[in-house]
N, CA, C and O atoms as a GROMACS GRO file, in nm:
protein
  224
    1MET      N    1  -0.252   2.222   2.733
    1MET     CA    2  -0.121   2.166   2.766
    1MET      C    3  -0.132   2.020   2.806
    1MET      O    4  -0.040   1.941   2.782
    2LYS      N    5  -0.242   1.985   2.865
    2LYS     CA    6  -0.259   1.845   2.909
    2LYS      C    7  -0.254   1.752   2.786
    2LYS      O    8  -0.196   1.644   2.790
    3PHE      N    9  -0.318   1.798   2.675
    3PHE     CA   10  -0.316   1.718   2.552
    3PHE      C   11  -0.174   1.698   2.503
    3PHE      O   12  -0.138   1.586   2.466
    4LEU      N   13  -0.094   1.802   2.502
    4LEU     CA   14   0.043   1.790   2.453
    4LEU      C   15   0.129   1.699   2.540
    4LEU      O   16   0.214   1.626   2.488
    5ARG      N   17   0.108   1.702   2.671
    5ARG     CA   18   0.179   1.611   2.762
    5ARG      C   19   0.136   1.471   2.736
    5ARG      O   20   0.219   1.380   2.743
    6SER      N   21   0.011   1.447   2.705
    6SER     CA   22  -0.040   1.314   2.677
    6SER      C   23   0.022   1.263   2.547
    6SER      O   24   0.057   1.146   2.536
    7VAL      N   25   0.035   1.352   2.449
    7VAL     CA   26   0.093   1.314   2.321
    7VAL      C   27   0.238   1.270   2.344
    7VAL      O   28   0.280   1.167   2.292
    8VAL      N   29   0.314   1.349   2.421
    8VAL     CA   30   0.455   1.318   2.448
    8VAL      C   31   0.467   1.184   2.523
    8VAL      O   32   0.557   1.105   2.494
    9ASP      N   33   0.378   1.160   2.618
    9ASP     CA   34   0.382   1.035   2.692
    9ASP      C   35   0.354   0.914   2.603
    9ASP      O   36   0.417   0.810   2.617
   10GLU      N   37   0.259   0.929   2.513
   10GLU     CA   38   0.223   0.825   2.419
   10GLU      C   39   0.339   0.798   2.323
   10GLU      O   40   0.370   0.682   2.292
   11MET      N   41   0.401   0.904   2.275
   11MET     CA   42   0.513   0.887   2.180
   11MET      C   43   0.633   0.816   2.242
   11MET      O   44   0.710   0.752   2.171
   12LYS      N   45   0.649   0.827   2.375
   12LYS     CA   46   0.754   0.755   2.444
   12LYS      C   47   0.727   0.605   2.448
   12LYS      O   48   0.819   0.525   2.462
   13GLN      N   49   0.602   0.568   2.436
   13GLN     CA   50   0.564   0.425   2.442
   13GLN      C   51   0.569   0.360   2.304
   13GLN      O   52   0.558   0.238   2.294
   14VAL      N   53   0.585   0.439   2.200
   14VAL     CA   54   0.586   0.383   2.066
   14VAL      C   55   0.709   0.301   2.042
   14VAL      O   56   0.819   0.342   2.079
   15THR      N   57   0.693   0.184   1.979
   15THR     CA   58   0.808   0.100   1.943
   15THR      C   59   0.831   0.121   1.793
   15THR      O   60   0.748   0.083   1.710
   16TRP      N   61   0.943   0.180   1.760
   16TRP     CA   62   0.975   0.209   1.621
   16TRP      C   63   1.043   0.089   1.557
   16TRP      O   64   1.120   0.021   1.624
   17PRO      N   65   1.017   0.061   1.431
   17PRO     CA   66   1.083  -0.051   1.364
   17PRO      C   67   1.230  -0.020   1.339
   17PRO      O   68   1.272   0.095   1.330
   18SER      N   69   1.309  -0.130   1.329
   18SER     CA   70   1.448  -0.113   1.293
   18SER      C   71   1.459  -0.078   1.148
   18SER      O   72   1.362  -0.087   1.073
   19LYS      N   73   1.580  -0.038   1.106
   19LYS     CA   74   1.600  -0.005   0.964
   19LYS      C   75   1.577  -0.125   0.874
   19LYS      O   76   1.522  -0.113   0.765
   20LYS      N   77   1.619  -0.240   0.923
   20LYS     CA   78   1.604  -0.362   0.845
   20LYS      C   79   1.457  -0.396   0.826
   20LYS      O   80   1.414  -0.430   0.716
   21GLN      N   81   1.380  -0.386   0.934
   21GLN     CA   82   1.236  -0.417   0.925
   21GLN      C   83   1.165  -0.314   0.840
   21GLN      O   84   1.078  -0.348   0.760
   22LEU      N   85   1.202  -0.188   0.857
   22LEU     CA   86   1.137  -0.081   0.776
   22LEU      C   87   1.164  -0.102   0.626
   22LEU      O   88   1.074  -0.084   0.544
   23ARG      N   89   1.287  -0.139   0.591
   23ARG     CA   90   1.322  -0.165   0.453
   23ARG      C   91   1.242  -0.281   0.397
   23ARG      O   92   1.191  -0.276   0.285
   24LYS      N   93   1.231  -0.388   0.477
   24LYS     CA   94   1.158  -0.509   0.438
   24LYS      C   95   1.009  -0.475   0.417
   24LYS      O   96   0.950  -0.514   0.316
   25ASP      N   97   0.948  -0.403   0.510
   25ASP     CA   98   0.808  -0.366   0.499
   25ASP      C   99   0.782  -0.274   0.379
   25ASP      O  100   0.681  -0.288   0.310
   26THR      N  101   0.875  -0.183   0.353
   26THR     CA  102   0.860  -0.092   0.240
   26THR      C  103   0.866  -0.170   0.108
   26THR      O  104   0.787  -0.142   0.017
   27LEU      N  105   0.957  -0.266   0.098
   27LEU     CA  106   0.965  -0.347  -0.023
   27LEU      C  107   0.838  -0.429  -0.044
   27LEU      O  108   0.793  -0.447  -0.157
   28VAL      N  109   0.780  -0.480   0.065
   28VAL     CA  110   0.655  -0.557   0.052
   28VAL      C  111   0.545  -0.468  -0.002
   28VAL      O  112   0.468  -0.511  -0.089
   29VAL      N  113   0.534  -0.344   0.046
   29VAL     CA  114   0.432  -0.252   0.000
   29VAL      C  115   0.454  -0.219  -0.147
   29VAL      O  116   0.359  -0.218  -0.224
   30ILE      N  117   0.578  -0.193  -0.187
   30ILE     CA  118   0.607  -0.161  -0.329
   30ILE      C  119   0.577  -0.281  -0.417
   30ILE      O  120   0.516  -0.264  -0.522
   31GLU      N  121   0.618  -0.400  -0.379
   31GLU     CA  122   0.591  -0.520  -0.456
   31GLU      C  123   0.441  -0.545  -0.470
   31GLU      O  124   0.393  -0.578  -0.579
   32THR      N  125   0.367  -0.530  -0.360
   32THR     CA  126   0.224  -0.551  -0.364
   32THR      C  127   0.156  -0.450  -0.454
   32THR      O  128   0.064  -0.485  -0.527
   33SER      N  129   0.199  -0.328  -0.451
   33SER     CA  130   0.144  -0.221  -0.535
   33SER      C  131   0.168  -0.253  -0.682
   33SER      O  132   0.079  -0.236  -0.766
   34ILE      N  133   0.288  -0.299  -0.715
   34ILE     CA  134   0.318  -0.334  -0.854
   34ILE      C  135   0.235  -0.451  -0.900
   34ILE      O  136   0.183  -0.450  -1.011
   35ILE      N  137   0.220  -0.553  -0.815
   35ILE     CA  138   0.140  -0.669  -0.849
   35ILE      C  139  -0.006  -0.629  -0.877
   35ILE      O  140  -0.065  -0.673  -0.975
   36PHE      N  141  -0.062  -0.546  -0.791
   36PHE     CA  142  -0.200  -0.501  -0.812
   36PHE      C  143  -0.211  -0.416  -0.934
   36PHE      O  144  -0.309  -0.429  -1.007
   37ALA      N  145  -0.115  -0.329  -0.961
   37ALA     CA  146  -0.119  -0.246  -1.082
   37ALA      C  147  -0.120  -0.333  -1.207
   37ALA      O  148  -0.199  -0.309  -1.298
   38VAL      N  149  -0.035  -0.433  -1.212
   38VAL     CA  150  -0.031  -0.524  -1.326
   38VAL      C  151  -0.162  -0.600  -1.338
   38VAL      O  152  -0.217  -0.615  -1.448
   39LEU      N  153  -0.213  -0.649  -1.225
   39LEU     CA  154  -0.335  -0.723  -1.226
   39LEU      C  155  -0.453  -0.640  -1.277
   39LEU      O  156  -0.532  -0.688  -1.359
   40PHE      N  157  -0.465  -0.516  -1.230
   40PHE     CA  158  -0.571  -0.427  -1.277
   40PHE      C  159  -0.553  -0.397  -1.427
   40PHE      O  160  -0.652  -0.391  -1.499
   41PHE      N  161  -0.432  -0.379  -1.472
   41PHE     CA  162  -0.407  -0.349  -1.614
   41PHE      C  163  -0.455  -0.468  -1.699
   41PHE      O  164  -0.523  -0.448  -1.799
   42VAL      N  165  -0.418  -0.591  -1.659
   42VAL     CA  166  -0.457  -0.709  -1.732
   42VAL      C  167  -0.610  -0.723  -1.734
   42VAL      O  168  -0.671  -0.747  -1.838
   43MET      N  169  -0.671  -0.708  -1.617
   43MET     CA  170  -0.818  -0.718  -1.607
   43MET      C  171  -0.884  -0.614  -1.693
   43MET      O  172  -0.979  -0.646  -1.765
   44ASP      N  173  -0.838  -0.488  -1.690
   44ASP     CA  174  -0.896  -0.383  -1.770
   44ASP      C  175  -0.882  -0.410  -1.920
   44ASP      O  176  -0.975  -0.388  -1.996
   45THR      N  177  -0.764  -0.459  -1.960
   45THR     CA  178  -0.745  -0.491  -2.100
   45THR      C  179  -0.834  -0.604  -2.145
   45THR      O  180  -0.890  -0.599  -2.254
   46VAL      N  181  -0.850  -0.705  -2.063
   46VAL     CA  182  -0.940  -0.818  -2.100
   46VAL      C  183  -1.084  -0.771  -2.109
   46VAL      O  184  -1.156  -0.809  -2.202
   47ILE      N  185  -1.128  -0.687  -2.015
   47ILE     CA  186  -1.266  -0.638  -2.015
   47ILE      C  187  -1.288  -0.550  -2.136
   47ILE      O  188  -1.390  -0.563  -2.204
   48GLN      N  189  -1.196  -0.461  -2.165
   48GLN     CA  190  -1.210  -0.376  -2.283
   48GLN      C  191  -1.215  -0.458  -2.414
   48GLN      O  192  -1.298  -0.431  -2.501
   49THR      N  193  -1.128  -0.556  -2.425
   49THR     CA  194  -1.130  -0.640  -2.543
   49THR      C  195  -1.262  -0.719  -2.555
   49THR      O  196  -1.320  -0.730  -2.663
   50THR      N  197  -1.305  -0.772  -2.445
   50THR     CA  198  -1.430  -0.849  -2.446
   50THR      C  199  -1.548  -0.760  -2.486
   50THR      O  200  -1.629  -0.801  -2.570
   51PHE      N  201  -1.560  -0.640  -2.429
   51PHE     CA  202  -1.669  -0.551  -2.466
   51PHE      C  203  -1.653  -0.506  -2.612
   51PHE      O  204  -1.753  -0.486  -2.682
   52GLY      N  205  -1.529  -0.489  -2.659
   52GLY     CA  206  -1.509  -0.451  -2.800
   52GLY      C  207  -1.562  -0.556  -2.892
   52GLY      O  208  -1.623  -0.525  -2.994
   53TRP      N  209  -1.539  -0.686  -2.858
   53TRP     CA  210  -1.592  -0.796  -2.942
   53TRP      C  211  -1.743  -0.800  -2.937
   53TRP      O  212  -1.810  -0.819  -3.038
   54ILE      N  213  -1.797  -0.782  -2.816
   54ILE     CA  214  -1.944  -0.792  -2.798
   54ILE      C  215  -2.014  -0.680  -2.872
   54ILE      O  216  -2.117  -0.703  -2.937
   55LEU      N  217  -1.963  -0.560  -2.865
   55LEU     CA  218  -2.030  -0.445  -2.925
   55LEU      C  219  -1.998  -0.425  -3.073
   55LEU      O  220  -2.054  -0.336  -3.136
   56LYS      N  221  -1.911  -0.506  -3.127
   56LYS     CA  222  -1.872  -0.494  -3.268
   56LYS      C  223  -1.978  -0.535  -3.362
   56LYS      O  224  -1.958  -0.530  -3.484
   0.00000   0.00000   0.00000
């Protein structure tokens, strides 16, 4: 029970983000994920093409 009381006490100290901040942070995560996905796709395509030319 001591553990559960500690958890409740800690949760009372948590500062939750506002809806506006949460929306902003979520969009940053989505945008970053899309950028990295495109970057990895381009890098993979370049590497595959390069190895295709080398091994041809």
